[in-house]
C-alpha positions in Angstrom: 6.1 -9.4 -0.2 9.0 -7.5 1.2 9.8 -8.2 4.9 9.1 -5.4 7.3 12.2 -3.9 8.7 12.3 -1.7 11.8 13.3 1.8 10.9 13.3 5.0 13.0 10.1 7.0 13.1 6.4 5.9 13.1 5.7 6.9 9.5 7.1 3.6 8.2 4.9 1.6 10.5 2.0 3.9 9.8 2.3 3.1 6.0 2.8 -0.6 6.6 -0.4 -0.8 8.7 -2.6 1.6 6.7 -1.1 1.7 3.2 0.6 4.8 1.8 -2.5 6.7 0.7 -4.5 5.9 3.8 -1.6 6.9 6.0 -1.5 10.3 4.2 -5.2 10.9 4.8 -4.7 10.1 8.5 -2.1 12.7 8.8 -4.7 15.4 8.1 -7.2 14.2 10.7 -7.7 15.5 14.3 -6.7 13.0 17.0 -10.4 12.3 17.7 -11.1 11.6 14.0 -8.0 9.4 13.8 -9.1 7.4 16.8 -12.6 6.9 15.4 -11.3 5.9 12.0 -8.7 3.6 13.5 -11.4 1.9 15.5 -13.3 1.1 12.3 -10.1 -0.4 10.8 -9.4 -2.5 13.9 -13.0 -3.9 13.6 -12.1 -4.9 10.0 -8.8 -6.6 11.1 -10.6 -8.6 13.8 -11.5 -11.5 11.5 -13.1 -13.7 14.1 -14.9 -10.7 15.7 -13.8 -11.7 19.3 -12.9 -8.1 20.2 -9.1 -8.8 20.2 -6.4 -8.7 17.5 -4.0 -11.6 17.2 -0.6 -11.5 15.6 -2.0 -13.6 12.8 -4.8 -11.1 12.1 -2.3 -8.2 12.1 0.0 -10.1 9.7 -2.9 -10.9 7.4 -4.1 -7.3 7.4 -0.6 -5.9 6.6 -0.3 -8.4 3.7 -3.6 -7.3 2.3 -2.7 -3.6 2.6 0.7 -4.2 0.9 -0.8 -6.3 -1.8 -3.4 -3.6 -2.6 -0.6 -1.0 -2.7 1.4 -3.1 -5.2 -1.7 -3.6 -7.5 -2.6 0.1 -7.4 1.0 1.1 -8.1 1.2 -1.2 -11.1 -2.1 0.1 -12.5 -0.8 3.7 -12.1 2.4 3.1 -14.0 1.2 0.5 -16.6 0.0 3.2 -19.0 3.4 4.9 -18.9 5.2 1.7 -20.0 2.6 0.3 -22.5 3.4 2.9 -25.1 1.5 1.3 -28.0 -1.5 0.5 -25.7 -1.7 -3.2 -26.6 -2.0 -4.1 -22.9 1.5 -5.7 -23.0 4.9 -4.3 -22.2 7.6 -5.3 -24.6 11.2 -4.9 -23.7 11.6 -2.0 -26.2 8.7 -0.2 -24.5 10.2 -0.8 -21.1 13.6 0.5 -22.2 12.0 3.5 -23.8 9.8 4.4 -20.9 12.6 3.8 -18.3 15.7 5.1 -20.2 14.3 6.9 -23.2 16.0 10.2 -22.9 19.4 8.4 -22.1 19.2 6.1 -25.2 
């Protein structure tokens, strides 16, 4: 998992905390709806249900969100690379999918 780097703007933190797709859906909510939905997420992060979030709980949450994003992203692009649909990506398929029109 890539290390989080501080960058200007809240969008980067927003995506790290919620995941890219979830962050996008939050952008379309009213402040009240955002607050309510965020409260539900905080309840899910609070593993020991003590009403407080620890640094460890936040780290674990962000790792889960990032891992989910990676798996979803791989699933989305897999079909573009597996040209012969054998559920394997050969070097030739990768080159063709990545650099096809250059080769």
